[in-house]
N, C-alpha and C positions, 0 to 999 in steps of 0.2 A: 251822755253827750255824744255828738256825732263829729268825727274828725275827718276832714277831707285832706287827702294827701296826693301830691303829684310831683313829678320831677322831669328833668330833661325837656323842658319847654323850648329851649334854644330859640327864644323869641328873636325875630329879625333874620333868621337863617334862610327861610324860604316861605313862599306864599301859602303852600299847603299846610305847613306847620303852624303858621300864624293864624290861619283860618280855624284850625283845630283848637288852638289855644283860646281863641275868642268864643268858640262854641262851648268849651269847658267853662269859661268865665260866665257866659250867659246861664249855663246850668246852675252854677253856684249862686248866681244872682237870684234865680227863681227858687232855689232851695238852699238858703244860706246855712252853712255848717256852724258848729259852735267853736271850731278852731280850724285854721287852714295851715298846712305844712307844705313848704316847697323844698324839694330835696336836691337842689343844685342844677348846674348848667341852665341857668335862668336865661342868660343872654350876654353875649360878649360886649364889652365897652359900653356905649350909650344904651344898648338894648336891655341891659340889666335893669336900669331905672325905669325904662318904658314898660317892662313887664310887671314890675312892682306896682306901677301906677294902675295897670289894668285891673288889679284885684284890690286896690286901695279902698274902694268904697264898700267892701263887704263888712257887715256889722258884726265882726267877730275878731278875736285876737288872731294874729298871723305870725308865724315863725319860719325861719329859713336857715338852711346851710348852703354855702356856695358850692360850685363844682369846679373841676379843673378848667373848663372853658371860661368860666367867670374870672379867672385870674390870668388869662392870657393877656400879654401886653405887646405893643410894638416897640421897636427901637426908640429910645428917647420918649417914651410914652408920657403924656402930660399927667397921668395919675401916679407915676413912679414905677418901681419894679413890681413884680408879681407879689412879693411879700408885703409891700406897702398897700397894694390893692386889697389883699386879703385882710390885713390887720387894720387898715384905716379907711380906705376909700369905700369898700362895700359896706362895712358897718355904718359909715356915715349916711349912705343912701338908705339903708334899712331904717335908721332913726328918722330920717326925713319923711319916709313914706309910711311909718308906723308898723314896722316889722321887728320882731325879736330876733337878734342875730345869735343863733345857738352856739356858734363857735366861741363866743365870749362869755356865755352864762347859760345855765339851764333855765327852762321855763317851768315854774312851779304852779300847779293848779291845785291848790290846797283843798278846795271844795270837792274835787273829784278824787282826792288822795292819789294824785298822779303827777308826774313830772315828764317833761320832754327834754331829753339830752341829745345833743347833736354835734356833728363834726363833718367837715368836708372829707376827712380821712384822706389817706395818701398811701403810697406804695414804697416798700423798702426791698423789693425783689424776693422776699422770703418765701413766697408761695411756690417759686420754682428755681431758686438760686442754685441749690445743690445739684439739681438735674441739669441746669444749664452748664454748670462747671464740668459736669461729667459727659455731656452729650453735644455741646455746641462749640465748634471751633471759634476762637476769637470772641468768646462769650462776654468778656469785659468790654470790648469795643462795641458790641451790640447794645449792651446796657448803657454805656456812657453816651452813645449817640441815639439811643432809642430807635435803632435801625432794624427794620424788618426786611424781608427779601425784596419787597417792592416799594420801599420808601421808608421815611421816618414817621414816627408818632409825632403829631403836631405839638405835644407837650415839649418835645425836644427843640422846637422852633420858637414857641410862644410863651413858655414858662421861663421867665428870666429873673433870677434872684441870686444872692450871695449866700447860698446854703446848698445842701445836698438833699436828695430824696430821702436818704436814710435818716439824716438829722431832723428833717422836717417831720417825717413820720413819727419819730421818737417823741418829738414835742407835742404833736397832736394827740397821740395815744395817752401821754401823761395828762394832757388837758381833759380828755374824756374821763380818765380815772378820777381826777379831781372833781369834775362836775357831777359824775355819777355818785361819788361819795357824798357830796353836798346834798344832792337831790334825795338820795335814799335815807338821809338823816332827817328829812322833813316829811316825806310821804312814803307810802308803802310800795308803790310801783313806779317804774320809769319806762316810757317808750324811748327807744333809741333810733335816731335817724342819721344816716350817713349818705354821702354822695357815692364815693367809691365803696364797693361791696364790703359790708362789715364782717362777713365771714365767707369762707371759700365756696360754700354751697349756694350762695347768692350771686356768684359770678357767672360767667358765660356757661350755659348748659352744654355739657359734652357727653356723648354716649360712652366714651372711654377717656382715660386720662390724657392730658395734653401730649401731643406728639409733634416733634420737629421744632425748628427755630421759632416760627411765627406764633404757634400756640403757646410755647413755653414763655416767649417774651410777653405775650398778652397777659399771661398769668403773673409774671414778674411785675408788670406795670398796672396791676389791678387792685391790690390790697396788701394786707400784712397779717402775719400770725399773731402779733402782740395784741392787737385789738380783739381778735377772735378769742384769745385766751382770757382777756379781761372780761369780756361779755359772758363767756362761759361760766366764770366765777360767780356772776350775779344773775344767771339766767332765770332762777326761780322767782326773781322780782322784776323781770323784764318781760311783760306780756307780748311785746311786739318789737321787732327789729326791722327797719325800713331802709332800703338802699335803692340806688339808681345806677347811672353811668353806662351799663352794658346795653341798654335798650332792649333787654330781653326779660319778659315776665317769668319769674321763678318763685316758687315757694319751697321753704326748707325749714328745718328746726335746728336749734342750737341748745341742747339740753331741753329745758322746759319752755324756752322762748320760741315763738312763732316768727319766722323771718319771711319777708316778702320783698322781692325786687320789683319795682313798680312797672317798668317795662315799656314806657312810651318811647317813640322814635322821632326822627326829624319830621316825618310827614304825617304822623298821627300822634295823639296824646292819650295817656291812660291815667285814670284817677281812681283811687281807692277811697271808699267811705268806711270808716272804722267806728263801730259803736262801742262805747265804753260805759259801763263795765261788762256789757254782754260779750265783748270780744269777737263780734262777727265782722266779716269783711265782705264788702260788695265792690265789684270792679265795674268801671264805666270806660268806654272807648269813645273818643271824639275824632272825627275824620275817618278816612278809609285806609286800613292797614295795607290793602292790596294796591292802592294807587300811589305811585312814587313820582309822578310828574304832573 
């Protein structure tokens, strides 16, 4: 089977990005895959549903994880707070347009002896917390406010809920653990897809370890050690780990598992075609990575 995977479509964000997404859609229409996976940051507010409709006509199963942008809300948002959007509003849209919401259940492909396990994933600061404590003055304030040297992370403005990053991350990792256990009891292998990087080597590529407040804070707000440890335990049965969020294409390994960060950006889109059980990956780019206006 051929699996098409993309992420960070950010539909509705700008014309160049939407043009690239439509080129991607036309490519899939001309060469329909056996399965389509969307790895988060589909589109904020009404653009999420608009993007799902764009691919609705493809004659294949479709599965999705949301991204952090997808749960952004305004004050007094008609959809509820970010947790309500994640748990109720987005799953409702996925049901309406025929997508499997992976954060609620794995997708079992029994004929292929394969499952798709997915999660938005989140951050609990564990990738750099100890270094921030040791190296950053007022580290707690910077974490609480998601404050960089030149402004705040937009999650600090638009993710609104009655929980904490740490508690939410704990719940999501427990959910992946449950879904992975369920899936591997039924089939031999599971592909794992997350929005936030599933393990550290799929995060922002750096020639040296993170340095200074901004780089350490980006690491703190990118992923968590608990999911990485969980996936490492099952790596011999996970042929592929997929992530997005960073807008940087990266490949790495976690034990026996092959990991890929899909790497599309606001102004161009990137798609992977994964052949199972051959385990080959082909990358396609839509739009011009060099053109930003």
